[in-house]
C-alpha positions as CSV (number, residue, x, y, z in Angstrom):
1,X,134.2,-136.0,89.5
2,X,135.2,-132.9,91.5
3,X,137.1,-135.7,94.1
4,X,139.5,-136.7,91.7
5,X,140.1,-132.9,89.7
6,X,141.2,-132.4,93.7
7,X,143.8,-135.4,93.8
8,X,145.1,-134.8,90.1
9,X,146.0,-131.5,91.8
10,X,147.3,-132.2,94.9
11,X,149.7,-134.9,92.7
12,X,150.4,-132.4,90.0
13,X,151.6,-129.7,93.1
14,X,153.4,-132.8,95.1
15,X,155.2,-133.4,91.7
16,X,156.2,-129.5,90.6
17,X,157.4,-129.5,94.9
18,X,159.5,-133.1,94.4
19,X,161.0,-131.7,90.9
20,X,162.2,-128.4,92.0
21,X,163.8,-129.7,94.8
22,X,165.7,-131.7,93.0
23,X,166.3,-129.2,90.1
24,X,167.7,-126.9,92.8
25,X,169.9,-129.5,94.4
26,X,171.3,-131.1,90.9
27,X,171.7,-126.9,89.7
28,X,173.1,-125.8,93.3
29,X,174.2,-128.3,95.4
30,X,176.2,-130.8,93.5
31,X,179.7,-128.7,93.7
32,X,182.0,-132.4,93.6
33,X,181.1,-133.3,90.2
34,X,181.1,-129.9,88.3
35,X,178.0,-130.5,86.2
36,X,177.0,-127.5,83.7
37,X,173.9,-125.6,85.1
38,X,173.0,-124.0,82.3
39,X,173.3,-127.3,80.3
40,X,171.2,-129.4,82.9
41,X,169.1,-126.5,83.1
42,X,168.0,-126.6,79.7
43,X,167.8,-130.7,79.6
44,X,165.4,-130.8,82.7
45,X,163.3,-128.0,81.2
46,X,163.2,-129.5,77.5
47,X,162.4,-132.8,79.7
48,X,159.5,-131.6,81.0
49,X,158.4,-130.1,78.2
50,X,158.3,-133.4,76.6
51,X,156.6,-135.5,79.2
52,X,154.1,-131.8,79.0
53,X,153.6,-132.6,75.3
54,X,153.3,-136.3,76.1
55,X,150.6,-135.8,78.5
56,X,148.9,-133.4,76.0
57,X,148.9,-136.1,73.0
58,X,147.5,-138.6,75.5
59,X,144.9,-136.6,77.3
60,X,144.0,-136.0,73.0
61,X,143.7,-139.3,71.3
62,X,142.7,-141.1,74.9
63,X,139.7,-142.6,72.5
64,X,142.1,-144.2,70.1
65,X,144.7,-145.3,72.3
66,X,141.7,-146.9,74.6
67,X,140.8,-148.5,71.3
68,X,144.2,-150.5,70.1
69,X,145.4,-150.3,73.3
70,X,146.7,-154.4,73.6
71,X,148.1,-153.4,69.8
72,X,150.3,-150.8,71.3
73,X,151.5,-152.4,74.5
74,X,152.7,-155.3,72.4
75,X,154.6,-152.5,69.7
76,X,155.7,-150.9,72.9
77,X,157.1,-154.3,74.8
78,X,158.7,-155.8,72.1
79,X,160.6,-152.5,70.9
80,X,161.5,-151.8,74.7
81,X,162.6,-155.2,74.7
82,X,165.0,-155.1,71.3
83,X,166.1,-151.7,72.7
84,X,167.0,-153.0,76.4
85,X,168.7,-155.9,74.8
86,X,171.0,-153.9,71.7
87,X,171.9,-151.1,74.5
88,X,172.7,-154.1,77.3
89,X,175.1,-155.6,74.5
90,X,176.5,-152.3,73.6
91,X,177.4,-151.5,77.3
92,X,179.0,-154.9,78.6
93,X,181.5,-153.9,81.4
94,X,183.8,-155.1,83.8
95,X,181.3,-156.0,87.2
96,X,183.1,-155.0,90.0
97,X,181.9,-154.9,94.3
98,X,177.9,-155.5,94.7
99,X,177.5,-156.7,91.2
100,X,180.8,-158.7,91.0
101,X,180.1,-160.7,93.6
102,X,176.5,-161.5,92.6
103,X,177.7,-162.2,89.1
104,X,180.8,-163.7,89.9
105,X,179.5,-165.4,92.3
106,X,176.8,-167.1,90.3
107,X,179.3,-168.2,87.8
108,X,181.8,-169.7,90.2
109,X,178.7,-171.4,91.7
110,X,178.0,-172.9,88.1
111,X,181.2,-173.5,87.1
112,X,183.2,-175.2,90.6
113,X,180.2,-176.1,92.5
114,X,180.7,-173.3,95.1
115,X,181.0,-169.6,95.6
116,X,183.8,-170.0,97.6
117,X,185.6,-166.1,96.3
118,X,182.6,-164.4,97.6
119,X,181.8,-166.1,101.0
120,X,183.4,-163.3,103.2
121,X,181.6,-160.9,101.1
122,X,178.3,-162.3,101.7
123,X,179.3,-162.5,105.6
124,X,178.8,-159.1,105.0
125,X,176.0,-158.9,102.6
126,X,173.4,-161.8,103.1
127,X,170.9,-159.3,101.4
128,X,172.6,-160.1,98.1
129,X,172.3,-164.2,98.3
130,X,168.5,-164.1,96.5
131,X,169.9,-162.1,93.7
132,X,173.1,-164.4,92.8
133,X,171.2,-167.3,93.6
134,X,168.2,-167.0,90.9
135,X,171.1,-165.7,88.8
136,X,172.5,-169.2,89.6
137,X,169.6,-170.9,88.8
138,X,169.2,-168.7,85.2
139,X,172.8,-169.5,84.3
140,X,172.5,-173.2,85.5
141,X,169.8,-173.4,82.8
142,X,172.2,-171.7,80.3
143,X,174.9,-174.0,81.2
144,X,172.1,-177.1,80.4
145,X,171.8,-175.6,76.8
146,X,175.6,-175.0,76.1
147,X,175.8,-171.2,76.4
148,X,178.9,-170.0,78.5
149,X,178.2,-166.5,78.4
150,X,176.3,-166.0,81.2
151,X,177.0,-161.7,81.1
152,X,174.9,-162.2,78.4
153,X,172.5,-164.6,79.4
154,X,172.2,-162.0,82.3
155,X,171.6,-159.0,80.1
156,X,168.4,-161.1,77.9
157,X,167.3,-162.2,82.1
158,X,167.5,-158.6,82.9
159,X,165.8,-156.9,79.6
160,X,162.9,-159.8,80.1
161,X,162.2,-159.0,83.6
162,X,162.3,-155.1,83.0
163,X,159.6,-155.9,79.8
164,X,157.9,-158.3,82.2
165,X,157.6,-155.1,84.7
166,X,156.2,-152.9,82.2
167,X,153.4,-155.1,81.4
168,X,152.7,-155.9,85.2
169,X,152.5,-152.1,85.2
170,X,149.8,-151.8,82.8
171,X,147.9,-154.9,83.8
172,X,147.8,-153.6,87.5
173,X,147.1,-150.0,86.1
174,X,144.3,-151.2,83.7
175,X,142.5,-152.9,86.7
176,X,142.4,-150.1,88.7
C-alpha cells in the first residue's frame, strides 16, 4: 500500500510540474496569438477545479461506480458517440494540405481508380498513404451502398474509431 501511495504522489507531482510548465508557456510565452492571459488563467484554474471535483466524486462513489461500470460505460459511449457525430456534422469544413491529400486522394481513388492529383504529395509524405488507404476502403464500402457524401462517411467512421478507442482503453484499465 505504501508503494502505491508513493507512486500516486510521484504521478501527481510530475503532473503538477508539467501542468505548471504548460500554464507558464501559455500565459507568458505566446505573444504571437495575443491570448488574454487573465481569461486563460481563469479557464485553466476552472478546469483544474472541475478535475479535482471529478476526482473526489469518483473516489466518494467508487463502490457504486464499480457495481454499475458496464451500464455507465454503455451510457457514456452512446452519449460520447452522439456528441462526436453532432459536432462532426456541425463543424464540416474544406480539408486543406495533409487532410486534403488523405481525404481528397481517397475520394479520387474511389471515383476514378487512382489518386493521380496527389502523387507528388505522397512522394514527399508517404507516411500518409496508410490513412488514405483505410479511407479508400471505407469509402469504397460506402459507395457500394450508393453513399456519395464521403465527408459524412469519414465523420461517422472517425466517431466510431474514437468511441472504440475509449472502449479499448476502459477494457485495458479494467484488466490492470
